[in-house]
N, C-alpha and C positions, 0 to 999 in steps of 0.2 A: 531547860530543855528535858531533863532527866524525867520531870514529873509528866511531860506530855508523852514520852515514850512508854512510861509505865502505864499511863492511862490507855494508850494504844494497845499495849498488851494486854490489859484486862478486857478492854472489847473485843478483841481478836478471839480471846479464851471464851468470852460470853457468847460470841457468834458460832464457835466451835462446839459448845454445849447445846446452843439452840439447835444446831444441826445434827445432833445426835439421835438417830433414828430409833434407837431401842428407849431412850428417854421419853419421845414424843410419842410412841406407840404405847407405852405404859401409861402416859398421862390420860391420853385419848380413851385407852381401854378402861380406866378407873371411872371417868366421866360417863361413858356409855354404859358401863355396868350399873352404875348407880341410878341411872335414868331407868333401865330394864327393870331393875329390881323393884323400884318405887311403883312403876307402872302395872307390873305384876301383881304386886302386893293390893294396890288400890284395886284392880279388875277382880282380884280373888275376894274382895271385902264386900261385894255387892252380888245380890241374887239374880238381877236383872240383866240378861244376855245382852240387850240393847247397851246398856250402861257399860257392861263389860267391853263390849267392842268399841265404845267410844272411848273409854279409859286406854285401851291398847293403842287405838289409832292417834291419840293425843300423846301417846309414849313413843311411837314411830315419829311424830312430828318434833318432839322434844330432841330426839336423838338426832335428826336432821339439824335441828337448831344448834346443838352442842357441837356437832362437827363444822358447820358453816362458820360459827362464832371462834372455834378453836383456830380454824384455818386463816380467819380474818385477823385475829391476834396475833399469831404467828409471822403472818406477812407483814403486819405493821412493826412489830417489835425488829423484825430481821432488817427492815428497810431502814428504821430509826438507826440501829447499831451499824449498819452499812454507811451511812450519812455521816455518823460522827467519825468513824475511821476513815472516810475519804477526808473529812475536815482536818483530823489531825496528821493524816499523811500530807497533805498539802503544807501545813504549817512546819512539819519536819523537812520536807523539800525545800520550802522557801529559807529555813535556817541554814541547812546545808548549802544551798546556792549562796547566801550571804556569807557564810563562812568562807567559803572557797573564794567567793571575790575578794574579801578582805585580805585573805592570804595572798593573792595575786598581786595586791597594791603595794604591799610592802616590799 
């Protein structure tokens, strides 16, 4: 049972880290900065105004894609961790109930 409790503790810490707003903002900030820098650099490499506009619009779309993907992955990871925590809590509750039941029978 000790292993289950340790695993539960690790998962709870992971959820805590996942919900760390500063960490989330920093990760998203780095992803967006990379897209912006790449888009601007690409746009600056061409003389064509039309091509620059196209590259910058594509950069905006990439930013939206990054944000959407980041949010989706975040929600999936959080749901998975919460599901694992729920299962382990059920196992612990059943173990405690069975232990209590065994004690009352003696």
